[in-house]
C-alpha positions as CSV (number, residue, x, y, z in Angstrom):
1,X,25.0,52.7,-49.6
2,X,23.1,53.9,-46.5
3,X,26.2,53.4,-44.3
4,X,28.3,55.5,-46.7
5,X,26.0,58.4,-46.6
6,X,25.6,58.1,-42.8
7,X,29.4,58.4,-42.6
8,X,29.2,61.7,-44.5
9,X,26.6,62.8,-41.9
10,X,29.1,61.8,-39.2
11,X,31.7,64.1,-40.8
12,X,29.3,67.0,-41.2
13,X,28.1,66.8,-37.5
14,X,31.7,66.5,-36.2
15,X,32.8,69.5,-38.3
16,X,30.0,71.6,-36.9
17,X,30.9,70.7,-33.4
18,X,34.6,71.5,-33.9
19,X,33.7,74.9,-35.4
20,X,31.7,75.7,-32.3
21,X,34.4,74.5,-29.9
22,X,37.2,76.4,-31.8
23,X,35.3,79.7,-31.8
24,X,33.8,79.5,-28.3
25,X,34.9,83.1,-27.6
26,X,32.2,84.1,-30.1
27,X,29.7,81.9,-28.4
28,X,27.0,84.6,-28.2
29,X,27.0,84.9,-32.0
30,X,27.0,81.1,-32.4
31,X,24.1,80.8,-30.0
32,X,22.2,83.5,-31.9
33,X,22.7,81.4,-35.1
34,X,21.8,78.2,-33.2
35,X,18.5,79.6,-32.0
36,X,17.6,80.6,-35.5
37,X,18.5,77.2,-36.8
38,X,16.4,75.4,-34.2
39,X,13.3,77.5,-34.7
40,X,13.6,77.3,-38.5
41,X,14.0,73.5,-38.4
42,X,10.7,73.3,-36.6
43,X,9.0,75.7,-39.0
44,X,10.5,74.6,-42.3
45,X,11.4,70.9,-41.7
46,X,9.6,69.2,-38.9
47,X,6.1,70.7,-39.1
48,X,5.8,70.3,-42.9
49,X,6.8,66.7,-42.5
50,X,4.2,66.2,-39.7
51,X,1.6,67.8,-42.1
52,X,2.6,65.4,-44.9
53,X,2.5,62.3,-42.7
54,X,-0.9,63.4,-41.2
55,X,-2.4,63.7,-44.6
56,X,-0.8,60.5,-45.8
57,X,-1.9,58.4,-42.8
58,X,-5.2,60.1,-41.8
59,X,-3.8,60.6,-38.3
60,X,-5.7,63.1,-36.0
61,X,-3.5,66.3,-36.2
62,X,-4.2,67.0,-32.6
63,X,-2.0,64.0,-31.6
64,X,1.3,65.4,-32.9
65,X,0.4,68.8,-31.4
66,X,-0.2,67.2,-28.0
67,X,3.2,65.6,-28.4
68,X,4.6,69.0,-29.2
69,X,3.2,70.4,-25.9
70,X,4.5,67.4,-24.0
71,X,8.0,67.8,-25.5
72,X,8.0,71.6,-24.6
73,X,6.8,71.2,-21.1
74,X,8.9,68.1,-20.4
75,X,12.1,69.8,-21.3
76,X,11.1,72.9,-19.3
77,X,10.3,70.7,-16.3
78,X,13.6,68.8,-16.6
79,X,15.6,71.9,-17.0
80,X,14.1,73.5,-13.9
81,X,14.5,70.2,-12.0
82,X,18.1,69.9,-12.9
83,X,18.7,73.5,-11.8
84,X,18.3,72.5,-8.1
85,X,18.4,76.1,-6.7
86,X,16.5,77.7,-9.6
87,X,14.2,79.6,-7.3
88,X,17.1,81.6,-5.9
89,X,19.3,82.0,-9.0
90,X,19.9,85.7,-8.3
91,X,21.5,84.9,-4.9
92,X,24.3,82.9,-6.4
93,X,27.4,84.2,-8.3
94,X,28.0,83.5,-11.9
95,X,27.5,79.7,-12.5
96,X,26.3,77.2,-15.0
97,X,24.3,73.9,-15.0
98,X,26.3,71.3,-16.9
99,X,23.7,68.6,-16.5
100,X,21.2,70.7,-18.6
101,X,23.7,70.9,-21.4
102,X,24.3,67.1,-21.2
103,X,20.6,66.4,-21.3
104,X,20.1,68.7,-24.2
105,X,23.0,67.1,-26.1
106,X,21.7,63.6,-25.5
107,X,18.3,64.6,-26.8
108,X,19.9,66.0,-29.9
109,X,21.8,62.7,-30.3
110,X,18.5,60.9,-30.1
111,X,17.2,63.0,-33.0
112,X,20.4,62.4,-34.9
113,X,19.9,58.6,-34.5
114,X,16.5,59.0,-36.2
115,X,18.1,61.1,-38.9
116,X,20.1,58.0,-39.6
117,X,17.0,55.9,-39.5
118,X,15.5,58.3,-42.1
119,X,18.5,57.7,-44.4
120,X,18.2,53.9,-44.0
121,X,14.4,53.9,-44.6
122,X,14.9,56.2,-47.6
123,X,17.2,53.7,-49.3
124,X,14.7,50.9,-48.6
125,X,12.2,52.8,-50.7
126,X,14.6,53.6,-53.6
127,X,18.2,54.8,-54.1
128,X,17.0,58.2,-55.4
129,X,14.9,58.9,-52.3
130,X,17.6,57.6,-50.1
131,X,20.2,59.9,-51.6
132,X,17.8,62.9,-51.3
133,X,17.1,62.2,-47.7
134,X,20.8,61.7,-47.0
135,X,21.7,65.0,-48.6
136,X,19.1,66.8,-46.5
137,X,20.4,65.1,-43.3
138,X,24.1,65.9,-44.2
139,X,23.2,69.5,-44.9
140,X,21.6,70.2,-41.5
141,X,23.9,67.8,-39.5
142,X,26.5,70.5,-39.5
143,X,24.1,72.6,-37.5
144,X,23.4,69.6,-35.2
145,X,27.0,69.4,-34.3
146,X,27.1,73.2,-33.8
147,X,24.0,73.0,-31.6
148,X,25.4,70.2,-29.5
149,X,28.7,71.9,-28.8
150,X,27.0,75.3,-28.2
151,X,24.6,73.8,-25.6
152,X,27.4,72.0,-23.8
153,X,29.6,75.1,-23.6
154,X,26.8,77.4,-22.7
155,X,26.0,75.3,-19.7
156,X,29.5,75.2,-18.4
157,X,30.7,71.8,-19.6
158,X,34.4,71.3,-20.2
159,X,35.7,71.3,-23.8
160,X,36.7,67.6,-23.5
161,X,33.2,66.6,-22.3
162,X,31.7,68.8,-25.0
163,X,33.8,67.1,-27.7
164,X,32.7,63.7,-26.3
165,X,29.0,64.6,-26.8
166,X,29.7,66.0,-30.3
167,X,31.3,62.6,-31.2
168,X,28.3,60.8,-29.8
169,X,26.0,63.0,-31.8
170,X,28.1,62.3,-34.9
171,X,28.1,58.5,-34.4
172,X,24.3,58.2,-33.9
173,X,23.3,58.8,-37.6
174,X,25.5,55.8,-38.5
175,X,23.9,53.7,-35.8
176,X,20.5,54.8,-36.9
177,X,21.1,53.9,-40.6
178,X,22.6,50.5,-39.6
179,X,19.5,49.8,-37.4
180,X,17.2,49.9,-40.4
181,X,18.6,46.6,-41.5
182,X,16.7,45.1,-38.6
183,X,13.5,47.1,-38.1
184,X,11.1,49.7,-39.5
185,X,9.5,52.7,-37.8
186,X,5.7,52.9,-38.2
187,X,4.5,56.3,-39.6
188,X,2.2,56.8,-36.6
189,X,5.1,56.6,-34.2
190,X,7.2,58.9,-36.4
191,X,4.4,61.5,-36.3
192,X,4.3,61.5,-32.5
193,X,8.1,61.6,-32.3
194,X,8.4,64.6,-34.6
195,X,5.7,66.5,-32.6
196,X,7.6,65.7,-29.4
197,X,10.9,66.8,-30.8
198,X,9.5,70.0,-32.3
199,X,8.3,71.0,-28.7
200,X,11.8,70.2,-27.4
201,X,13.4,72.4,-30.0
202,X,11.0,75.3,-29.5
203,X,11.7,75.2,-25.8
204,X,15.5,75.3,-25.9
205,X,15.5,77.7,-28.8
206,X,13.2,80.3,-27.4
207,X,13.5,80.0,-23.6
208,X,17.1,78.8,-23.2
209,X,19.4,79.7,-26.1
210,X,18.0,83.1,-27.3
211,X,18.1,84.7,-23.8
212,X,21.6,83.5,-23.3
213,X,22.7,84.8,-26.7
214,X,21.5,88.3,-25.8
215,X,22.8,88.6,-22.3
216,X,25.1,90.3,-21.4
217,X,25.9,91.2,-25.1
218,X,24.5,93.9,-27.4
219,X,21.3,92.7,-29.1
220,X,22.0,93.6,-32.8
221,X,24.6,91.0,-33.8
222,X,23.1,88.0,-32.0
223,X,19.7,88.9,-33.6
224,X,21.3,89.2,-37.0
225,X,22.9,85.8,-36.5
226,X,19.4,84.4,-35.6
227,X,18.0,85.7,-38.8
228,X,20.9,84.2,-40.7
229,X,20.3,80.8,-39.0
230,X,16.6,81.0,-40.0
231,X,17.6,81.9,-43.6
232,X,20.2,79.1,-43.7
233,X,17.7,76.4,-42.8
234,X,15.0,77.9,-45.1
235,X,17.4,77.7,-48.1
236,X,18.5,74.1,-47.1
237,X,14.9,72.9,-47.0
238,X,14.0,74.7,-50.3
239,X,17.1,73.6,-52.3
240,X,17.2,69.9,-51.1
């Protein structure tokens, strides 16, 4: 059962990536939507889950917040390190940093793997919980595929390479669900991971994607798409 639902997550992720690749001429609008999605996932999905797990396990709430700061600063550091000449960006012509897109896409794939783990662990508790978790994952995996392709394209990666990372992102929930046949993830470790990933999403959403969405395009439409992205995730988290 868990594998069946993870295959639906695969299809949802792949569809999101293909939409982003097909409409890459509207990338600034897609990026505006993507930024809203990432920020809303942190606010309405990850942080509430951290609060629930902290209350359930009695974990010190400072620990996931420290992990959040580490995630934010680590991505910021790696992004600047990968941009070898970042101190003199204005002296270069128009250019991109494909390695940043690849790193971001790989990080999202790692998160998708744990989405699959969530599906598998849900079914270990009960079929009803497993189905609810799977529906939530499937609903936001479309955005995961969208985000992966958008980040790859934004940083100048070729469509073929972008599609390859989208396929990887789509496969990882299946692998994650299958892995739960062999191990379980302790709640304490999950809390730290969620904090770390929240920091990563906040960094790429606020300091990477949003500025790119608004430059050199007019502000109104990308901002509108950002609000739509936030509203989309809000409704997903409330309805499922």
